[in-house]
C-alpha positions, 0 to 999 in steps of 0.5 A: 191858308195853312202851309202843308208839306206833302209826302207819299205813303203806301197806305194812304197816298199823299199825306199832307202835314202842317208846319208844327207837325213837320217840326215835331217830326224832325225832332230827335225824339220823333226820328228815333221811331224810324228805328223801332218796328211797329210790330216787334219781331213779326217780320221774322215770320212776315218779312214785309211787316218791318215798318216803323212806328215813325210810318204808323204815327204819321199815318194816325195823325193823317187819318185823324185829320180825315176824321176831323174833316168828316166831323166838320162836314157834318157840324160846321165849326164844331172844333176851333182850328186850334183844337183840330191842331191839338188832336192832330199832334196828340195822334202824331205823338201818341207813340213817342214813348214806345220802347225798342221792340215794343210790347214784348220789351215793355211787358219784361220791363214792367215784370222786372221792376214789379219784382223789385218793388217786393225786393228792392235792389240794393244798388242806389243807382237803380232806385227811385227817390222813394227807395223803390224802383219803378217803371213807365208804361209806354204812354207815360213815357210819351208823356215824359218826353213831352214834359222833358225833351228839350227839342219837343218842348221847344216846338211846342212852346213856339206854337203856344201848346202845353204838353198836358193838352196833348198827353191828356188825349192819349192818356185820357187824363181828363180827356177832352171831348173827342179823345176817342179819336186817338183811343177807342174801339174805333180810332185813328190808331187802330184804323191806320194799324190795320190798313198798314199791317194789311199792306205789309204782311200781304194778308187781307184781314185788316182791309177796312172800308175807311172811306165808307166808315168816314162818310158815315161819321156824325155826332149825337145829341150829346156831341159824341162821335158815332156812326149812322145806322147804315154803317152798322155792318161796316163797324162789325167788320171792323171789329172782326178784322181787328179780331182776325188780324190779331190772330193771324199776326200778333198771335201767330205761333212763331211771332208769339214764340219769338216774343216769349224768348225776347222777353226772357232776353230783356230780363237777362239784360236788365239783370246784367245791367246792360240796360236800365229802364227804371223810370228815373234812368228813363226820365234822365235819358229823355232830359239828356237826349240819349233817349233818341238812341234807345232803339231796336238797333241798340237793343240788338247790339246789347243782345250780342254783348249778352250772348258773348258775355253770359255764362248761363247756357239758358240765356245764351240759348235765348239770345242766339234764338233771337239773333239767329232766328231760331224760334221755340217749337209749339209743342201743344195748343189748345183754343176755346171760344167762351163767355167772357163773364168769368165762367170759362172754367174749361180754360182755367182747368186746362191752364192749371193742368198745363202749369202743374205738369210742365216741371215733369215734362222738363225732367222726363226730357232732361230740358231745363224748365226755363226753356219751356213756355206756357202762353195764354191769352184771351182776345175780346172783340169789344172792350165791353160785352152786351151781357153787362147792363149798360145802366150799371156801368153809366153811373159808375166811375170805374174802368168799366165806364171808361171802356164803355165810353170808348165803344163804337156808337151807332146813331139811332134812326131818329138822329137824336141819340146813340147806343154802344154797337153791342146794344144794337139788336141786330149787330153781330157784336150783340152776340159776339161781344159776349165772347172771347177766344181763350188760347193755351200754348206750350213752347219749347226752346229745343237745342239743335241736337234735340230738335227730334224731340218735338213729336215725342213731347207732343205725344206726351202731352196729349198723353198726360192730358188726354181729357183736353181737346189739343189742336 
């Protein structure tokens, strides 16, 4: 009988962890996740939304275990005990490589080093062996930790597990048959994220009926994970929950504003050599064990240093905005719900018009252009729309096929074959998967003495772009 260590979780109740999982959790690399917030700066808006990637990762491991148990009830011995353990560990460790403040920091890092590919920096300390500076995405950093962190390697070695067995699941590198457990439209990661965010923000949008969904998990004749036809509405609801959660939390106007400023602050930290996130440096940090110290608190201390040292008044204003919770002002916003097939011309026209006018707006109000932010995004409900013929994707080796493989599948009533949810005629996703919500926002980081300009700026934007419907 497996020995389990039990812990109490506010979302899932009692969570049982196996010996190897406890050993991995106790490594410095995993303990670091206690000090990396899952939702970045969202707690500036939702005070309770300060939960960590540590809690989330333990939750994902637990949900993965529940899905595996559901599969075992449907088909006995479908997985060996070793395979079950591999999937649970992949779920537990999938977020090991997240940078402080997560996605905002990662985007700033990737942008910074992509620019250096065009103009390589002269400092040999910041160059890769090829002479070109590069940076890792967070999931690639997770693999790097598995390969190079001594404490993590020691635990895996003690249980005869190779790092590549784990990383192949969350990176989908020659993925094993049930990789969708950790990375797909309906995976343990998203389930825990939605439930945990709903709990900590006090918002209802992520309230997923997880118990019913788990009771309807099954396999088709190709051994692909799917849901019974009875769970179609629950699957539609899950995807809608994710959409509304993103709109209300991740894309909340103030959360987005803070993270836009944060990206500029991280860029300034990189330029000032207060942090170094090149791939070689990250690898060395992991090998030395100092990666465990690279967390939100460390980043905050570097932002304080930047604020005290910089002579650039714009950079100082940005740093103080993060340190003192001073969000940029949203002065204009427009949204469109349009087809995602490349014909969203209204959105592109609006975006181009805003970008062209930004310089003149900055000059008119004597506000440096660097303090203006134009944010745009599109939010899809599924990875693939139903208007793209599935037959054209299945024979393809492109990213479209990869996205198709991650779609929620619904079992036909004959219980032999399954379809992606957007191919089921009476599914909401049959229609909604073809659309996306396109959003454009204009923010200005206004000095305290110029806060009163916000309304005048908004009026000017409405006047200059009168042919565009603004919220």
